[in-house]
Residue, then its C-alpha position, 0 to 999 in steps of 0.5 A: m378447227k379453223f379452215n380456209p373458206d377460199e380453199w374450200k370454195r375452190k374445191a367445191h367448184e372443181n369437184f363438189e362431190e369430192a369436197w362434200h365428202e371431205g367436209p368432216s376433215v375440218l372437224t376437231p376430233a372430240g375427246h371422251a368429255g366432248t362426246y354424247p352422253s358425257r357432253a351435256y347441256k344441263r338447265a340450272q336448277p332453281h331452288p323450289i321455294f324461290a321458284t314458287i315465290n317468283r310464280l306467286r309474285e308474278t301472279y299477284l302482279s298480274l291481278g293488280f296487286d301492289e307489292a309491299e314490304n312489311p315490318v319484320i320486327i314487331e314490338e310486343q305491344d303491337i302483338y297485344r293490340q292486334f291479337g287481344p286476349e290471344a296475345m299471350a298464346v301468340l307470344d308463346r310462339v314468337f322469337y324475342l330479340g336480345g343482345l349483349p348489354r354494354p359492360n361498365v368497364g372499370i379502368a382503375r390503376k390495376q388495369l392500367d398497369e396490366i395494359n402497360e405490362i402487355l404493351m412492354s412485352h410485345k414487339n412493335p412489328h413496325i420497328h425493326q431496330e432492337s436497341g438504341p444508341a444508349g442500349q435502350p430497347h426501341a422494338h417494343y411498344q411504349q408505356m401509356t402517358k397520362e394523356i393516353e390513359e385519359h383518352l382510353r377512359e373517354t373511349l370506353h365511356a363512349y362505348k358504354k353510352a353507345e356512342i361507339d359501336g361494338d364492332e368499332l371498339t377494337y379500331e378505336l382502342a388501337k388508335v388511342l393506344g397506337v398499337d396493332d388491332a390484334l394486340v387490342v383484342h389480347i388486351l380486352d381478353a386479358v384485362f377486361p373479363e367483363f366482356r367474357a362474362l356478358v350474358p344476352e338480355s332480351s328486349r320487348s321486340t319480336l320477329r314477325s310470326h304472322m304477316t298480319s302483324g305487318w299489315f296492320m302497321t302498313l295499313g295504319s299509315i296509308w289507308d286514308k292517304t291512298p285511293l280505295p280499294i287498296r290491293m297489296f301483297s307481300v311474300d316474305r319470311c316469318f318466324r315461329r318458335e316451334q317446339a321442334e322442326g319436323p316434316t311439315r314445320l320449320m322455324t322460319y317460313h315464307s308467307a304469301s299474304c295479301i290485303v284488299a281494303g275498301e268501303d265495300v270489301t267483303n269476305d267474297e274478295g277472299k274467295a275471288v282472290s283464292e281462285a284467281l291466284l291458285s288457278a295459276f298453279g293448276y288448281t281447277d276447283f275450289r271449296f271453302q269451309p270455316d276455319e275452327k281456329r277462329s283467330k281473334y284478329y279476324m271477324p267472327d265466322s269470317q276465317t275460312e280455309v281454302y281447299a283446291r282440287h289439283p289434277v294430280h294431288g286431288w283436294v288439298e288445303v292451300a290458303t286461309f283468308g278472313m276479314y280483320s276485326p274492327s276492334a284490331l283495325a281500330e287500334y291503328g286508326i284504320g276505318v275501312p273493312v280489310m280482307n286478308l289472305g295468306l298461304g304458306v309458300e313451303r306448303l304450296a311447294m311441297i304439293a307442287y314438288n311432291a315432297n314429303d319433308v319440308r326440311q328436305l325441300c328447303f335444305p336439299q344440301f343436307f339431304p343428299r339425293p340419289l344420283t341417277d345412272r345418267e348422272i353417274l355416267r357423266a362422272v366417268h372420264l378418261r384419265e389421259e387423252p391426247q390433246t392435239p387433233e393428230g393425237k386424237h386421230l392417232a387414238a382412233a387409228i390404234a383402236r380401229t387397227a387393234f380391233a380389225h386384227a383382234t384375233e391374229q396370233g402372235p407374234c404379230a405387228f400391224d402399222a396403225w398410223a404414220g405422220t407428224l406428232e409434235d413436230l416429230k415424224l412417227k410410225v405407230i405399231v400395234e403388236e403382240t410379241e409372244s407366241n400363241a397369244k392373240l393380239l388383243g385380250p378378250a375384255c378389250a370389246n367390253e363397254i362401260f355401262v351404269h346400271e342401278g348405280s353400278v359402274l360395270g364393264v360388260p361384253d355384248v353377250e346374252k348373259w349381260k343383256q339386261i345390263r346393256t338393255e336397262g343400263v346407260t352406256t358411257g360410250i367407253t370400251y376398254l379398247s377405246a380407253v386404253s387406245a387413248l392412253a397409248a396415244a396420250r403417252i406417245e404424244e407426251a413422248a413425242r414432245c420430248g423427241k422420244a419413242v415409247t412402248v405402252q402396254v396394258k395387261m390385266a384390268k382390276l381397277p378403273s385406273d388400269i384401263n384409264l378410267k377416272i370416276e369423280e369423287y362425288a360419284m365414287r362416294f355415292i357408289t360406296d355409300n349405297k353399296k353399289k359396285i365398280d367392276v371393270r375387271g378383265p384381260i386386255f393385253l394391248a401393246v402399242r409402240s411408236v417409232i421415230e422415222n428419219 
């Protein structure tokens, strides 16, 4: 809370020791959510794939490679130019791009009559008068004139010739007919079944399945217009039509690829780049062995697999490099040797994050991870808490007084607090009105712990030592929870100028002791057959009294 620095300066000068001890009085008492461990600063989590991409980009840039964006849409003829006899096998794994053809929409007299019928049966929302002076209806749309009919034909013909885009057709027809867009959608559906009968047709354009496809096109444009050697990299998506996705395969993946082009470039560039690039990810040793796949766009015996040793994961295959075949380079007029290296970002991320399933790594939202005990405890809150500083002091006073006199036999009553709350002067009493009953039930000292996914209220006794030792505490006792409830109810009643009595007896559910568990944690607990057990006898009674 705010305080007067001049006043505190005066206090310190008059009696430093006394002022120092009063220092905590300027703090606003925290509600449960503001106390540790519920109070936490959590670092936002980057996606593992994009975190790996960022590290790769930074490393490539630090090695002097310029960043490029290669074409994503590759024509089928380019696949034949690059892969030669292998093209058919490659094309078996690519996605062809398709689209709906433009329908040849007929607009004969029959269609015009159907449109007119729809226009006359639908009200115009911009006209509110139901009939004119002569009794003629004006609230409906009007029939098309000859001029509008001709304009309608011209618009549909322009759509067929691709002069009007598909997403503009509804708007253009609405302008021609002078009607609402929603009515045009109805007309298209009812009068022109050709639109619903359309079947996608494939083009000869494909989605890039290898970053190599883009490198040939990029190098073909710049190799003789740029100082040599050329060093470039690109980290981007590729698309591969797998038979099925699995733990190690996705239909879309990220390739971190680079090229070095120049007169004196050899396959040793691949080894040097591999070590420089992968050492930034903690790999300490490297070995290179021929790749048995022998892709035809690489020179014979140049395609090489990179194995790197990681301190944790041991030897793993992480990259492939090779020298582009002059036969493929010649198709694009490229006249210098080119080394190409590529690695799969997802594979590198799986190693770095100890993942067993690439689908779970890339799409964690579809694979809910288990909540830790600490994450669950931060989902456990008090349902009701006082809002004012005085109310928070009141809650602490109720708990303190009740705990001090917990074993007193009733009938008994103890003053817990006196002061002004919401401009109302109050006294608050903790009491037990029945004979031969203690002020508090035995469960009031129980504390809420989270242990192996279960939320449990346990006392500090030997029987529950394992839970209290291995579990994590929420910092909430039954007594602190119900004291906050009592203070909140007293504060609320004070706003209305009233006194109130709050009594809590047996606890069976979390709500009985003023607990709320967030829905996501409840779902995890129930889905994993964990427990919530906060049963126990509370028997706390608190009463507020208005003082004149």
